[in-house]
N, C-alpha and C positions, 0 to 999 in steps of 0.2 A: 529585208529582214523584218520579221514580225516578232514582237516580244509578248509572251503570255504570262500574266500573273495568275497563279492558281492557288487555291486553298485546300485542295484534296478532292478526291472523287468519291467520297463515301456518302451514303445516305444516313445522315445523323443530325443531331441537334445543331452542330456547327456554332456553338456559342462562344468559342474562343478564337475566332478568326479575327485578324487584324481589320481595321477599317481602312478603306481606300484613301481617306483623308490623311492617314498617318503615313502612308507609303508612296503616294502619288509622286511626290517630288524626287524620290529615289527611282521610281519606275521611269520617269521621263528623262532621267540621266543616261539611260540605256540608249545607244545609238541605234535606233530602229526606225523603220518607215511607218510602222503601225503598232499600236499597243492593244492587246486583247485582255479583258478582265471580266470578272463575274459582275453581272448586273441583272440577271434574269431570275435569281432565286430570292425568297423572301428575306434572306440575310443581307443581301447587297442591293436589291432593287432601288432603294431609296437614295443610293450613292450617286445618281446622276447629278444630284445637286452640287457635288464636289466640284464639277466642272464649271459652275457659276463663278468660282474664285480661282480657278486654275486655267491658264491659257495653254491651249494646244500648240506645241511648237510649229513654226512655219514649215510647211511641206509634209507634215505628219498626220496620220489618221488614227482615229479610234475605232476599235472593233468591239463594242460592248456585247456581252452575252445577253441575248434576248430570249433564249431558250435555256432551260436548266438541265443539267446532267443529274441533278440530285433529287429529282422527283419523276415518278412515272406519268404524272399528269401531262397531257399534250396541250401546249399553249394554243390558244385561239389566234388565228392570223391578225385579227383586229388588235389584240393585246400586244402582239409583236409589233405591229405598225405604231401603236401608241408609244411603246417603249422607245422605238427609233425616233419618232417625232420629237419626244421629250429631249433627246440628246441633240437632234439637229437644231432645235430652238435655242439651245444653250451655246453650242460650239460651231454651228453652221452646217449646212447640208453637204458641203464639199468635204467634210472631214470625218464622215461616219459611214461605216459598213456594218452589216448585220453579222453576228457570230453567235456561237454557243458558249455558255459558261466555261466549259471544259470539254475534254474528249469523253467519249462514251465507252471506250474500250482500253483504258490505261493499264488495266491488269489483265493481260491476255492469258495468263496461266490460271486465273481463278474464274469463277462464275460471274457473269455480267449482272450488275445490279439492275440494269434497265434492259428489258428484252429488245432485240434488234427490231422487231416490228414497231415497237413504240418509238424507238430512235428514228426510224424512217418517216414515221408520222410526224415527229417533231421537225425533222428536216424539211419535209414537204410544207408544213405550215410556216416554217422560217422563210422559205422562198416566196410563199404567197404573202406573208406579212411584209416582207421587204418590197414586194411589188406594190402592195397597197400603200405603204408609206411613200414609195417613189411617186405614185400617182398624186398623192396629197401634197407632197413637197415640191415636185418638179413641174407637174402639169399646169398649175396656175401660171407659172413663169412662162412656159412655152406658149400657153394660150394667149397670154397678155402680149407677148412679142408678136406672135402671128397676127393677133387681132389689130395691133397698131400697124403692122406692115400691110395688111390686106384691107383695112378700113377705107382707104381712098377709092372713090368711085373710078378713078382713072386706071386702077390696077386691073389687068386682064387676068382673069382666073384660069385662062386656058393653060397657063404655065404651071399652075399649082396641081399637085397630085399627092396622093398618099405616099409617105416616105420622104422623098427629096422635093424641095421647092426651090425654084431658080430665082425668086425674087430677092433683091438685095435687102439685107436686114431680116429676112425671115429665118427662124430657127432651122437648122439643118434638117432636122427630122420632124415631121408632122405625124404623131401617132395615129394610126387608123381610127381609133375610137374617138379622137378629137376632130377629125376632118368634118363629119356632119355638123357638129356643134359650131365650128368655124363658119361653115356654109350658112347656117342659120343666123349667126350673129351678124355676119356681113350683110345678108339679105335684109334683116331687120333694121340694121343701121342705115342702109341705103334707102329703105322705105321712108324712114324718118328724117333723112338728110335734107 
């Protein structure tokens, strides 16, 4: 179950919305596996700092909005990645998923405030931003584990391949874009060994 805290879907000044700090304790009392909340619009983007003083319950995830339903501006993938990385730096990379502030079609009977072509562009950038954040967050860990495992001159690289590696201690997945870098690092290390 995922629980979504919403302040409304209108494009307006939104000056009377509650602060996350005032309701986060109530939100976390809801028995849910993940908590979705607005964090991608100018009214709530600063609230990532709330999580510096609030512990995410064990086994729970946060899904902060990193794209906004309240503006037709399409967020850049790098901005989305930065927003996600801010959260991971505070609550841990295992506890974060990317989300939107709210739905884009809550009022099906009325005219949409954000045109569908803009919504799809926002979703495309959400996926790209999450991919960029994942690279920046997870790849250094994968690379360091793979580097430690494969640095030994006694390791035969004939068992290494893109995707799965059969060496003990190696990460289960070696992303294709990291494989050439790993080969270079190992070659350089062995030259200087």
